[in-house]
N, C-alpha and C positions, 0 to 999 in steps of 0.2 A: 668398556661397560662397567659401571659401578653397581654394587649390590644395593646401596641405599644412598640417598642424598642428604646432606647435612644442611639445614636451613641457615641462611646467612644471618649473622648477628648484626643488629643495628647498633650504632653508637648510642650511648646513654643520652646524649643531648637531643637526639632526634625523637626520643620518647617523651620529651618534655614539651614539645610543640603542641599547642592547644588545638590547632587545626586538624591534626591527624588523630583520629580515634582508632585504636587497634581493633581489628575484627575479633569478636569473641568466638572461640571455638567450643563446641560441645562434643562430647564423646558419648555415643549411644552404645549400649551393650549389644554384642552380636554373638551368635553361636560360633563356637570354635569349629575349625575345619574337621571334616569327617575323619581324616587320618589321625588327628589328635585324639578324638573320642575313641577310635579303635585302639590306639596305643594305650590310653587310660584303661580301657576294658581288659586288654591283654595283661597289663601290669597288675590289675586287681585280681584277675584269675590266677596268675602266677603266684602272687602273694598268698592267696587263699590255699592253693595246692601246697605251697611250701609250709605254711602254718599247719595244715592237716598232717603232712608227712612228719614234720618235726614233733607235733604233740602226740600222734598216734603210733609212730614207728621208732623214731630216734630216741626220744626220752624214755619210753618204757623199756626198750631193749637195753639201753645204757644203764638204767637203774637196776635192772635185773642182773646184768653182768657185774655191776659194782656190789650188789648185795651178795652174790655168790662169792666174789673175790674177798669180801669182808669176812665171810663166814669160814671159808676154807681155801683161800687163794693167796696171791701175792700181797694183797692189801692187808690180810690178816698177819702175815709174816712181818710186814713193814711196821704195823702197829705194835706188834709184840716187841720188836727190836726198839722201837721208840719208847715203849714203857720201861724197858730195861736200861737204856742209855739216858733217859730222862734229862738229867742236869746238863749233859753235854750238848743237847740240842733244844734249847728253850723256845726258839721261834717255831720250830716244827711242832713242839708240844702244845704251844698256844694255838697254832693253826688247826690242829686236830684234837683239840680239847674235848669237843662233843663226842668224838668217836672213842677217845681214851677213857672217858668217864664211865664208871660201872653203872651208876644210877642215872639213867637217861631222863627221868622226870624232874631232876633237880635243876634243870636249865632255867636261868633267869631271863625275863623278857628284856629285849634290847631297849625298849622305851618303857621305863618303869611306871609312868603315870597312866598308861593305856592298859586295857584288859590283857590278860595272858591269853594269847591266841597263837596258832601255829605260824602265822605270818610274822608275828612280832619277835623276830630273832635277828641276831647280828649277822647271820649268814644269808639273809634275804637281800638280794641285790637292790630291790626297790627301797628298802629301809636304809641301806648303806648309802645309796645315791642321794636320797632325800637328806640324810644327815650331812653328807659332804656339801650339798647345795646350801643347806642352812648355815653351815660353818662359813662358806664363802660369803654369804649375805651378811652375816654378823661381822666378819673381818672387814668387808667393804664398808659397812656402815660405821664401824668404829674408826677405821682409818680415814674416812671422809670427815668425821668430826674432829679428829686429832690434827690432820694435816691442813 
């Protein structure tokens, strides 16, 4: 028993015969099987519950723990060590530049021609992803013209 059958291919020459006109098939839309719809519903509910738990539990708790650690915990000690050793660890200093800076309001926007807003920063994953995508588009366009 086979799961599905493969239609037999006709030779190209048989398609050129004027006497044989191929039957035109049309495809009408049909409703998906009920189990498929139930699966989509369960998946949608699981995504909604996951989003709710992530935004209402995981993120606030993690931000609170990080804020406490930055003010009086391991992160504070790490940042103080990084300030003292500075020149020896330039990549880490660059990575934590926002946390090491005393004046927090002096942060420049990531995209200078757009308004200064909270989302317009270099540590926003949406901005970084959009910049990487634009870089890829520019590189592809230039390489297409050159090659």
